[in-house]
Each structure stands twice: as structure tokens, then as C-alpha cells.
C-alpha positions, 0 to 999 in steps of 0.5 A: 557390387555383390549380386547373389543368385539363389533359388528354392527350387530346381529348374528355375534357371539359377545358374543361367541367370548368374551367368547372364547377369555376370555377362551384362556387368562385364559390359560395364567398366570394371572387373567382373567375377562369377563365383560358382558356389553350387556343388554341381559346378554348373557355371564352371562346366558352362564356362569351360566349354566357352573358354576365352569367349566368356567375358568374365572371370570364374572361380569356385565359391571358396576362392573368391579374389579380393580384386573385383568391381562386380561379384556375382555369386551362384549359390547352392540350391535350396538355402536354409532360412539362416543361409538366406538371411546371411546371403541377403546381409552380405549382398547388395542385392539378392536375385531370386529366380522363380518360374511362373508355376504354382509350385515355384511361386509357393516355394518362393512366397513361403521362404521369403517371408523372413527377409526384408523386402529391400534386400532382394528382388524376384526374377520370373524366368522360363516364362512362356512367350506371348500370347501366353499371359502366365508371366503377367499372372505370376507378377500379379500374384507376387505383387499381392503379397507385396513382394519386390519383383523385376519388371523384366521377365526372362522368356523361355527361348531355345537360344539358351540351350544353344548358349549352354551347349556352346559355353557362352552367354546367349548374346554370342550364339546364332539363333533367331531369338538370341537378340531378344533373349539377351535383351531380357537380361540386359533389361534385368541388369539395368534394373539391378544397377538402378536398385543397387544405386538407391 
């Protein structure tokens, strides 16, 4: 299975999403590899801090091994239309993180117009927790354009900052909201597995 994470705007949690999807898939049977294709090497830096505590193998995007059961690719930021089409064709699912802001939503809606809707799903990230309804409003806005959206949203928690600083998935940090944060990505992982099996 190949899952590719791509975004059209910075600050949407692309690398964080790739790391946590890989961490979820690593809980399943089989070898999980996370390929860091972003030029700033955010994933490689994160994982270097965590060392052996990281439950998957990491490589750069140019040296992906052949032996894996699950491959997660963290792409370079802001792919062109041609790159996006190629990514969608070579992946079982393209995951597009998007924050519930007008700029992020507009960039996402505008760029995805050329892709078949069965090749990707939009993941709302950095969503303010309740009582805010910004996440739900963004889901409704995306649905009006008939774009495929994950049911699960990734809520904004400071636990992710602790995870990044420690170089581990959020499930491994001590924070009052770490369990909730990890539950969001577990739910996303289950949605991915269900979507790919169709």
C-alpha cells in the first residue's frame, strides 16, 4: 500500500500527518517505510530526535527500498498539476491536509479540480477544538464542491509540539491531550485502510 501526503500551502501539518499515518500503519502487521521527499527534510529531522522510539523505517525520497508492506510518502510542498497527477496515479491514496482557513480551502479546491475524486481525500488539520465549529464549516464547504473529505478531523493540540520536540509520534508523549490527539490519527488510519480496500 502506498499513501502519499501532499499539500498546496505551508503550515497545514503535512509532515506531521505523514509521520502519524506511518505510526498508525506500523501498528498493523508488515513493514512500514516513510519516505521524506520534502527538501527541508522535516521528517528526517523529527525521526533523528526520536531514534529507536520511532516505530517505522525512514528514508529520503530518492532511496525508497523495495521491501515494504506500507509506504508513506511526504512530498515536497506545493506540487505542480503534473506532479500531483503523477502522485495520484502511483499511490493507492493521496492524502491532502488542509486547514479550515479560507486561504487553505481556496488553494485546495482550486488545485484538485484536475484530479479524479477516487484518487484522494482531503484531511482537515489544525482544527480548533470544540466549541469552535470551524472544522464542521470547512467540511460543509468542501462537500458543496463534491470533494472527498475524511470524516475525522485532526484537532489542534499542543501535544503535537511536544511530539515534534521529542521526535516521536504523539502517542508516545506525556500530555493530557495526547490520547485524544492520537485517537484522531487512529481514526484517519482506519478510514485510509477502508478507502484503499474498496
